[in-house]
Each structure stands twice: as C-alpha cells, then as structure tokens.
VEXDREN-2710 file (C-alpha; in Angstrom, 1 decimal):
% VEXDREN-2710
k/r/px/py/pz
1/UNK/25.1/18.9/-37.2
2/UNK/22.8/20.5/-34.6
3/UNK/22.9/24.3/-34.4
4/UNK/23.6/26.2/-31.3
5/UNK/20.3/28.1/-31.8
6/UNK/18.4/24.8/-31.7
7/UNK/20.3/23.4/-28.8
8/UNK/19.9/26.4/-26.6
9/UNK/16.1/26.5/-27.4
10/UNK/15.8/22.8/-26.3
11/UNK/17.7/23.4/-23.1
12/UNK/15.8/26.6/-22.2
13/UNK/12.5/24.8/-22.8
14/UNK/13.6/21.9/-20.5
15/UNK/13.5/19.3/-23.2
16/UNK/17.2/18.5/-22.8
17/UNK/19.6/18.8/-20.0
18/UNK/22.8/20.8/-20.3
19/UNK/24.6/18.3/-18.2
20/UNK/23.6/15.5/-20.5
21/UNK/24.8/17.4/-23.5
22/UNK/28.2/18.0/-21.7
23/UNK/28.5/14.3/-20.8
24/UNK/27.9/13.3/-24.4
25/UNK/30.6/15.7/-25.5
26/UNK/33.1/14.6/-22.9
27/UNK/32.5/11.0/-23.8
28/UNK/33.3/11.6/-27.4
29/UNK/36.0/14.4/-27.3
30/UNK/39.1/12.4/-26.1
31/UNK/38.9/9.7/-28.8
32/UNK/38.1/12.2/-31.5
33/UNK/41.0/14.3/-30.4
34/UNK/43.5/11.4/-30.7
35/UNK/42.8/11.7/-34.5
36/UNK/42.5/15.5/-34.8
37/UNK/45.0/16.9/-32.1
38/UNK/42.6/19.7/-31.8
39/UNK/42.5/20.2/-27.9
40/UNK/45.2/21.2/-25.4
41/UNK/43.1/20.8/-22.2
42/UNK/39.7/19.2/-21.7
43/UNK/37.9/21.1/-18.9
44/UNK/35.6/18.3/-17.5
45/UNK/35.1/19.7/-14.0
46/UNK/34.4/23.2/-15.2
47/UNK/32.0/22.1/-17.9
48/UNK/30.0/20.0/-15.5
49/UNK/29.8/22.8/-13.1
50/UNK/28.6/25.3/-15.7
51/UNK/26.1/22.8/-17.1
52/UNK/24.7/22.1/-13.6
53/UNK/24.2/25.9/-13.2
54/UNK/22.3/26.2/-16.4
55/UNK/20.0/23.2/-15.5
56/UNK/19.5/24.8/-12.1
57/UNK/18.3/28.0/-13.6
58/UNK/15.9/26.1/-16.0
59/UNK/14.6/24.0/-13.0
60/UNK/13.9/27.2/-11.2
61/UNK/11.8/28.7/-14.1
62/UNK/14.6/31.1/-15.2
63/UNK/16.2/31.7/-18.5
64/UNK/19.9/30.9/-18.5
65/UNK/20.6/32.8/-21.6
66/UNK/20.6/32.6/-25.4
67/UNK/23.4/30.0/-25.5
68/UNK/21.9/27.8/-22.8
69/UNK/23.8/24.5/-22.6
70/UNK/25.7/25.0/-25.8
71/UNK/29.2/23.5/-25.5
72/UNK/32.2/25.3/-27.0
73/UNK/35.9/25.7/-26.9
74/UNK/38.4/28.4/-27.1
75/UNK/41.8/28.9/-28.7
76/UNK/44.6/28.4/-26.2
77/UNK/45.3/32.1/-25.7
78/UNK/42.1/33.1/-24.0
79/UNK/42.4/33.4/-20.2
80/UNK/40.5/30.7/-18.4
81/UNK/40.2/31.3/-14.6
82/UNK/42.5/29.0/-12.7
83/UNK/44.7/27.9/-15.7
84/UNK/47.9/29.3/-17.2
85/UNK/47.4/31.1/-20.5
86/UNK/50.1/29.3/-22.6
87/UNK/49.3/30.7/-26.1
88/UNK/50.3/27.3/-27.3
89/UNK/53.8/27.5/-25.9
90/UNK/55.9/25.4/-23.5
91/UNK/57.3/28.7/-22.3
92/UNK/54.2/29.5/-20.3
93/UNK/53.1/26.0/-19.4
94/UNK/53.8/26.7/-15.7
95/UNK/52.8/30.4/-15.7
96/UNK/50.7/31.6/-12.8
97/UNK/47.0/30.8/-13.5
98/UNK/44.7/33.4/-14.9
99/UNK/42.7/35.2/-12.1
100/UNK/39.5/35.5/-14.3
101/UNK/38.2/34.5/-17.6
102/UNK/38.8/36.7/-20.6
103/UNK/35.9/39.1/-21.2
104/UNK/34.7/37.1/-24.2
105/UNK/34.6/33.8/-22.2
106/UNK/32.8/35.5/-19.4
107/UNK/30.2/36.8/-21.7
108/UNK/29.6/33.4/-23.2
109/UNK/29.4/31.9/-19.8
110/UNK/26.8/34.5/-18.7
111/UNK/24.8/33.6/-21.9
112/UNK/24.6/30.0/-20.8
113/UNK/27.4/28.5/-22.9
114/UNK/29.5/25.7/-21.4
115/UNK/33.3/25.7/-21.9
116/UNK/34.6/22.2/-22.5
117/UNK/38.3/22.7/-23.9
118/UNK/41.1/24.9/-24.8
119/UNK/42.2/24.4/-28.4
120/UNK/45.3/24.0/-30.3
121/UNK/47.0/26.7/-32.3
122/UNK/50.3/27.8/-33.8
123/UNK/52.6/29.0/-31.0
124/UNK/51.9/32.5/-30.2
125/UNK/49.4/32.5/-33.2
126/UNK/52.3/32.9/-35.5
127/UNK/51.4/30.7/-38.5
128/UNK/48.7/29.5/-40.8
129/UNK/49.0/25.9/-40.2
130/UNK/48.5/24.8/-36.5
131/UNK/51.8/23.0/-36.4
132/UNK/52.6/23.1/-32.7
133/UNK/55.9/21.9/-31.3
134/UNK/54.3/21.0/-27.9
135/UNK/50.9/19.7/-28.7
136/UNK/51.4/18.4/-32.3
137/UNK/49.8/19.2/-35.6
138/UNK/46.0/19.6/-35.7
139/UNK/44.6/17.4/-38.5
140/UNK/41.7/18.3/-40.9
141/UNK/38.5/16.5/-40.1
142/UNK/37.8/15.9/-43.8
143/UNK/41.2/14.1/-44.3
144/UNK/43.4/13.7/-41.3
145/UNK/46.5/13.5/-43.6
146/UNK/46.0/17.2/-44.3
147/UNK/46.3/20.4/-42.3
148/UNK/43.4/22.2/-40.6
149/UNK/45.0/25.6/-41.2
150/UNK/45.9/28.0/-38.6
151/UNK/46.6/29.6/-36.3
152/UNK/43.1/28.8/-35.0
153/UNK/43.2/25.3/-36.3
154/UNK/42.0/23.6/-33.3
155/UNK/39.0/25.9/-33.1
156/UNK/38.0/25.2/-36.6
157/UNK/38.5/21.4/-36.3
158/UNK/36.2/20.9/-33.3
159/UNK/33.4/22.8/-35.1
160/UNK/34.0/21.1/-38.5
161/UNK/33.8/17.6/-37.0
162/UNK/30.6/18.4/-34.9
163/UNK/32.3/18.0/-31.5
164/UNK/31.1/21.5/-30.5
165/UNK/28.7/23.8/-32.5
166/UNK/30.8/26.9/-31.7
167/UNK/34.3/27.9/-30.8
168/UNK/36.3/31.1/-30.4
169/UNK/39.6/31.9/-32.2
170/UNK/41.7/34.9/-33.1
171/UNK/42.6/36.4/-36.4
172/UNK/45.7/38.6/-36.9
173/UNK/46.4/38.0/-40.6
174/UNK/43.9/35.4/-41.5
175/UNK/43.9/32.9/-38.5
176/UNK/40.2/32.5/-38.4
177/UNK/39.5/32.7/-42.1
178/UNK/42.2/30.4/-43.2
179/UNK/41.1/27.3/-41.1
180/UNK/37.4/28.1/-41.7
181/UNK/38.1/27.8/-45.5
182/UNK/40.2/24.7/-45.1
183/UNK/37.9/22.8/-42.8
184/UNK/34.6/24.0/-44.4
185/UNK/32.9/26.1/-41.7
186/UNK/31.9/29.7/-41.1
187/UNK/34.3/32.2/-39.4
188/UNK/34.2/35.8/-38.6
189/UNK/37.1/38.3/-38.5
190/UNK/35.4/41.5/-37.3
191/UNK/36.1/45.2/-37.7
192/UNK/39.5/45.7/-35.9
193/UNK/38.6/46.4/-32.3
194/UNK/34.9/45.5/-32.6
195/UNK/35.1/42.6/-30.1
196/UNK/36.6/42.5/-26.5
197/UNK/40.3/41.6/-26.4
198/UNK/40.7/41.8/-22.6
199/UNK/42.2/38.5/-21.4
200/UNK/43.5/37.4/-24.8
201/UNK/47.3/36.8/-25.2
202/UNK/48.4/39.2/-28.0
203/UNK/50.5/38.6/-31.1
204/UNK/50.3/42.0/-32.8
205/UNK/47.9/44.4/-31.1
206/UNK/47.3/46.6/-34.1
207/UNK/46.0/43.6/-36.0
208/UNK/44.6/41.1/-33.5
209/UNK/40.9/40.4/-33.3
210/UNK/38.8/37.6/-31.9
211/UNK/35.9/35.8/-33.6
212/UNK/33.6/32.8/-33.7
213/UNK/33.5/29.6/-35.8
214/UNK/30.2/28.0/-36.5
215/UNK/28.2/25.8/-38.9
216/UNK/25.6/28.2/-39.9
217/UNK/25.2/32.0/-40.2
218/UNK/22.5/32.2/-37.5
219/UNK/25.0/30.7/-34.9
220/UNK/27.7/33.1/-35.9
221/UNK/25.4/36.0/-35.6
222/UNK/24.1/34.9/-32.2
223/UNK/27.7/34.7/-30.8
224/UNK/28.4/38.1/-32.3
225/UNK/25.5/39.6/-30.4
226/UNK/26.5/37.8/-27.2
227/UNK/30.0/39.2/-27.5
228/UNK/28.7/42.7/-27.8
229/UNK/29.1/43.2/-31.5
230/UNK/27.2/46.1/-32.9
231/UNK/26.8/47.3/-36.5
232/UNK/24.1/49.0/-38.6
233/UNK/22.3/47.6/-41.6
234/UNK/19.6/49.5/-43.3
235/UNK/18.1/46.5/-45.1
236/UNK/18.7/48.0/-48.5
237/UNK/19.8/45.8/-51.5
238/UNK/23.4/44.7/-51.1
239/UNK/25.8/46.1/-53.7
240/UNK/28.3/43.4/-54.4
241/UNK/31.6/43.5/-56.2
242/UNK/34.5/41.0/-56.6
243/UNK/38.0/41.7/-55.8
244/UNK/40.4/41.4/-58.8
245/UNK/44.1/41.8/-59.3
246/UNK/46.0/39.6/-56.9
247/UNK/42.8/38.2/-55.5
248/UNK/42.1/36.6/-58.9
249/UNK/45.4/34.9/-59.0
250/UNK/46.3/31.7/-57.0
251/UNK/42.6/30.7/-56.9
252/UNK/40.9/27.4/-57.3
253/UNK/38.6/27.2/-60.3
254/UNK/35.7/26.2/-58.0
255/UNK/36.2/29.4/-56.1
256/UNK/35.9/31.4/-59.3
257/UNK/32.7/29.5/-60.3
258/UNK/31.3/30.2/-56.8
259/UNK/32.0/33.9/-57.1
260/UNK/30.4/33.9/-60.7
261/UNK/27.2/32.4/-59.0
262/UNK/27.2/34.7/-56.0
263/UNK/27.9/37.9/-57.9
264/UNK/26.7/37.4/-61.5
265/UNK/27.6/40.5/-63.5
266/UNK/29.1/42.2/-60.5
267/UNK/31.8/44.8/-61.1
268/UNK/35.5/43.8/-60.5
269/UNK/37.4/46.2/-58.3
270/UNK/41.1/46.3/-57.5
271/UNK/42.8/47.0/-54.3
272/UNK/46.1/48.3/-55.4
273/UNK/49.5/47.6/-53.9
274/UNK/48.5/44.2/-52.5
275/UNK/52.2/42.9/-52.7
276/UNK/53.3/45.9/-50.7
277/UNK/50.4/45.5/-48.3
278/UNK/51.4/42.0/-47.5
279/UNK/55.1/42.9/-47.1
280/UNK/54.1/45.8/-44.8
281/UNK/51.9/43.5/-42.8
282/UNK/54.7/41.0/-42.3
283/UNK/56.9/43.9/-41.2
284/UNK/54.6/45.3/-38.6
285/UNK/53.4/42.0/-37.1
286/UNK/56.9/40.7/-36.9
287/UNK/58.0/43.9/-35.2
288/UNK/55.1/43.9/-32.7
289/UNK/55.6/40.2/-32.0
290/UNK/59.3/40.6/-31.6
291/UNK/58.9/43.5/-29.3
292/UNK/56.3/41.7/-27.2
293/UNK/58.6/38.6/-26.7
294/UNK/62.0/40.4/-26.5
295/UNK/62.6/39.8/-22.9
296/UNK/61.4/36.2/-23.0
297/UNK/63.7/35.6/-25.9
298/UNK/66.6/37.0/-24.1
299/UNK/65.8/34.9/-21.1
300/UNK/64.7/31.6/-22.6
301/UNK/65.0/31.5/-26.3
302/UNK/65.4/27.7/-26.4
303/UNK/61.9/27.3/-24.9
304/UNK/60.3/28.7/-28.1
305/UNK/59.4/26.6/-31.1
306/UNK/62.4/27.0/-33.4
307/UNK/60.3/28.2/-36.3
308/UNK/58.5/30.8/-34.1
309/UNK/61.7/31.9/-32.3
310/UNK/63.7/32.7/-35.4
311/UNK/60.8/34.8/-36.9
312/UNK/60.4/36.7/-33.6
313/UNK/64.1/37.4/-33.2
314/UNK/64.1/38.8/-36.8
315/UNK/61.1/40.9/-36.0
316/UNK/62.7/42.3/-32.9
317/UNK/65.7/43.4/-34.9
318/UNK/63.8/45.2/-37.6
319/UNK/65.0/48.9/-38.0
320/UNK/62.5/51.4/-36.6
321/UNK/62.6/53.4/-39.7
322/UNK/61.4/50.4/-41.8
323/UNK/58.5/49.8/-39.4
324/UNK/57.6/53.5/-39.5
325/UNK/57.4/53.3/-43.3
326/UNK/55.3/50.3/-43.2
327/UNK/52.9/52.1/-40.8
328/UNK/52.7/55.2/-43.0
329/UNK/51.9/53.0/-46.0
330/UNK/49.2/51.2/-43.9
331/UNK/47.5/54.6/-43.3
332/UNK/47.1/55.2/-47.0
333/UNK/46.1/51.8/-47.9
334/UNK/43.3/51.8/-45.4
335/UNK/41.9/55.0/-47.0
336/UNK/42.0/53.4/-50.5
337/UNK/40.4/50.2/-49.1
338/UNK/37.6/52.3/-47.4
339/UNK/37.0/54.1/-50.8
340/UNK/35.9/50.9/-52.4
341/UNK/32.7/50.9/-50.3
342/UNK/31.5/54.2/-51.7
343/UNK/29.7/52.2/-54.4
344/UNK/29.7/48.7/-52.9
345/UNK/28.6/47.0/-49.6
346/UNK/30.3/43.6/-49.9
347/UNK/33.5/42.5/-51.7
348/UNK/33.9/38.8/-52.5
349/UNK/37.3/37.1/-52.7
350/UNK/38.8/33.7/-52.1
351/UNK/39.7/33.0/-48.4
352/UNK/42.6/30.6/-49.2
353/UNK/44.4/29.9/-52.5
354/UNK/43.8/26.1/-52.4
355/UNK/42.5/23.2/-50.4
356/UNK/44.3/22.0/-47.4
357/UNK/47.9/20.8/-48.0
358/UNK/49.2/17.5/-46.7
359/UNK/50.8/17.4/-43.3
360/UNK/53.7/15.4/-44.7
361/UNK/54.5/18.2/-47.3
362/UNK/53.0/21.5/-45.9
363/UNK/53.6/23.5/-49.0
364/UNK/51.3/25.3/-51.5
365/UNK/51.8/26.6/-55.0
366/UNK/51.9/30.4/-55.2
367/UNK/52.8/32.0/-58.6
368/UNK/54.0/28.6/-59.8
369/UNK/56.5/28.0/-56.9
370/UNK/56.1/25.8/-53.9
371/UNK/56.2/27.8/-50.8
372/UNK/55.7/27.0/-47.1
373/UNK/51.9/26.8/-46.1
374/UNK/52.7/28.1/-42.6
375/UNK/53.5/31.5/-44.0
376/UNK/51.5/31.8/-47.2
377/UNK/48.1/30.3/-46.7
378/UNK/47.1/33.9/-45.8
379/UNK/47.8/35.5/-49.1
380/UNK/44.3/36.6/-49.6
381/UNK/43.4/37.2/-46.0
382/UNK/46.4/39.3/-44.9
383/UNK/45.7/42.4/-46.9
384/UNK/42.1/42.5/-45.5
385/UNK/43.4/42.5/-41.9
386/UNK/46.0/45.1/-42.8
387/UNK/43.1/47.4/-43.8
388/UNK/41.2/46.6/-40.6
389/UNK/38.1/45.5/-42.5
390/UNK/35.6/42.9/-41.3
391/UNK/35.5/39.6/-43.2
392/UNK/33.2/36.6/-43.0
393/UNK/34.5/33.3/-44.2
394/UNK/31.8/31.2/-45.9
395/UNK/32.3/27.5/-46.9
396/UNK/31.4/26.4/-50.4
397/UNK/29.1/23.4/-50.4
398/UNK/31.3/20.5/-51.5
399/UNK/30.1/17.2/-50.1
400/UNK/32.6/14.4/-50.5
401/UNK/35.3/16.9/-51.5
402/UNK/38.0/18.9/-49.6
403/UNK/36.6/22.2/-48.3
404/UNK/37.2/25.6/-49.9
405/UNK/35.9/29.0/-48.8
406/UNK/35.4/32.6/-49.8
407/UNK/35.5/35.7/-47.7
408/UNK/32.8/38.4/-47.7
409/UNK/34.5/41.7/-46.9
410/UNK/32.6/44.8/-45.6
411/UNK/33.2/48.3/-44.6
412/UNK/34.3/49.1/-41.1
413/UNK/31.2/48.4/-38.8
414/UNK/29.5/46.6/-41.6
415/UNK/29.2/43.2/-39.9
416/UNK/25.3/43.2/-40.0
417/UNK/25.4/43.5/-43.8
418/UNK/27.8/40.6/-44.0
419/UNK/25.5/38.4/-41.9
420/UNK/22.4/39.4/-43.9
421/UNK/24.2/38.7/-47.2
422/UNK/25.7/35.5/-46.1
423/UNK/22.3/34.3/-44.8
424/UNK/20.8/35.0/-48.3
425/UNK/23.7/32.9/-49.7
426/UNK/23.1/30.1/-47.3
427/UNK/19.2/30.1/-47.8
428/UNK/19.9/29.9/-51.6
429/UNK/22.3/26.9/-51.2
430/UNK/25.3/28.8/-52.6
431/UNK/27.2/28.3/-49.5
432/UNK/26.9/25.8/-46.6
433/UNK/28.7/23.3/-44.5
434/UNK/29.4/19.8/-45.9
435/UNK/30.1/17.5/-42.8
436/UNK/33.1/15.2/-43.0
437/UNK/32.4/11.9/-44.6
438/UNK/32.8/8.8/-42.3
439/UNK/36.4/8.2/-41.7
440/UNK/37.3/11.8/-42.7
441/UNK/38.5/11.0/-46.1
442/UNK/37.5/13.4/-49.0
443/UNK/38.4/13.5/-52.7
444/UNK/40.5/16.4/-53.7
END
C-alpha cells in the first residue's frame, strides 16, 4: 500500500499526475464497492476538478500542499458543497444541499487532497457495525462475510483495502477505533474538541470528534497537522502503563501478548467504575441524540432505520434527573482518569474485545453471553470517550489472520506523544498494517 506522504511527494515533484491517480481510483472503486458496500456516493466530477487544480499548480511551479493528489473519502456526515448531508439516513436524502464544505474537508482540499467519495456509516452514527438500512452493510476487506465495524465502517474499509490511503470518520463512543481495529488500520480519536467539527452532522455534541484513518503513523500525523491539530511533546522517554480491570476482561489472547511485548514490566493501572461509565455514556448519548432528533421523530418516525428510531425515542424520553446524574458522574470520572497521567504518559488497552463478527450473526461474546455487536463492540472504547481522552488505534501485525487492534490512550492534548510512541512501535515491528489477502479471506 502506498502512503499519502509518498504520493504527495511524487505529485509535488511532477513525477505523477493527480488526475492520473484519480482516474485509477475511479476505475477501481465501483467494482470494489460492490463487494465492500463502503461508499454512498462517488464524486467523480469533483475529484477530477480538484485533481486538475493540483496539476495546474504543479505545472505553474507552485506547491499545491502537503497532501497533493492524495485521494480520500469522508464519512457521510461531513458537509460536501452541493450535496445533501444525509448522515446515512433516508430522512435527509432530499435535504437542501450543503452550501459549503465542512471545515475539515476544506482544509484537506486546501492541502491538495482530492475527495472521491462519501462513505457508509450506521444511520446517524448510532452503532458499532455499519449496518445501514438504506445503503447496506459494509463488509470487512479481510473477509467480506464479516462486519467492518462502525459507525465509520466505510471510512475504515476503503483504507484497509487500499482504495484510498486516507479517510475521515467520526468517533462518539468508539466509531473510529472499533472499525480501525476490525479492519487492521490506524485511527485517531483526538482529545474532545481538538479538531474542527463545523459542518459535521452531530450525534452527541459532548462526545463527538472527527479523526483520520490511515495505513501508517506518518500519514495519520500529517492529516492531524493539516486539520489544525496541536499538542506538545517534550521528547522525554514515554512512561507506559496498561489498563487493567474491565479492560483486561473480554480480550483476545493475541491482544494480551501484544500488550506484554509493547509494555514489558509496565505497571497495571485501573480506571474505576467502568461499568457505571459505560451506563452513563449510554444515557448521555441517548439523551443528546434523542433531543436532536425529537422533532424529526415526531414528524417522520417511519423514515428512520427501525433500530435507530427506537433507541432515539427511548433517549428522548429519559428523565432529566437521570441525565443530570450521569453528567455529574462524568465530571468525577474525568478527574479520576486525568489523575492516571500524573505518573504515566500512555495507557495501553484493547480497542475491541474480539475480531470482526459475521454479518450473518452480528453478535459477540461479552462476559460469557452473546450480545449484539452493534451496541457492544465499543466496550473498551466508550469509557475513554466518556473521559474526553485522545486515543490512537494501532493494528497488530497479523498477516493472513483477521485484524485486531489496541488503543494507545493519552492525557488531554497528548496526541503528539501518542504519535511518537506509535511510530516507535511501528518502527520496531510491534504494530503495522497487514493488507487483505487476495480474495479478502483470512483465517480466524
């Protein structure tokens, strides 16, 4: 798989044409998507126009930007000028078109990147599976009979299969880290509020963040910089600990072995009240989502995906006192989480509890019981979002096997340290992308 850094350098030097790269992507994308169900719209005209602009700047002796000619896609909840922002729902299929690009899309465009597609998601980002009633279920490039995860499943799938080197997704309770883990790519959930949310259809404002998917740490860091991410790193040795307690339960043995290799002899620290944190996160996100969609539910409830509709209605009916209690608990939980970084810089934990479950039976084993994957694949990611911490999903190098990932968790504003530590792991061969085998079939 070619990296965004290498592609952009080649285009800026005039060795390759952005338009040629776009045409190659557009020639491959439709057939691949028949298998993956990863895109919602292919933006051929826009992509060609953006590529021609990049080539024109290069021809004139200018620099089109650090992402010159790099094709990418965005989750179908980013505003794209001239198109309705549907958030994966039939309800907004005929909504007025966006007047301008989302801020993140505009920044990538200004850096020379070329938008080729909008990408599949769980309706309104409410789920961890990318099972979409309108567009279909996104398939895992490593085994199309399995889920890609969600809710940013389309964004992960196009990167994992090499159709685009980059994509953008969003993460409320794990919607970047879960599909990154299940498809075997890198994904960043930043510190809450660190990246621009203007022009992004919300799910739960107090949780929502956007972030990139990529196949190497350098590409992830480049997108972070382009989007305006800023964080401090003093270059000191990274103090690493592993999260124990609930984070040590419902874990694949290969994840345990990887953590042992990444952090040999590291202390184990506990983040208490994880079960309560997940419950409170469910309450707050349900309430914020239900409130956001209350009028639309009253007006056109049958236009919603039934699985989404029922959860949003339940959220809209939650008692205010219960929501307030969850918010009060959240404040204390954030303080306890922040305190863990007095002695540590990075906490290591699993990103998902297992490999991708089958599409035909989308359930996973949690505490010995089979439960819906759409709700519970985020068992390890949801408490981290609840605390507002940054987390970088890194793939275990598992050629020929279904992907699994870990999450590297940092203090608020600690993204630069996460990037540096992840780069050390990548350079040491402890993490890295394993491209899908021909035919997309992997052994479990």
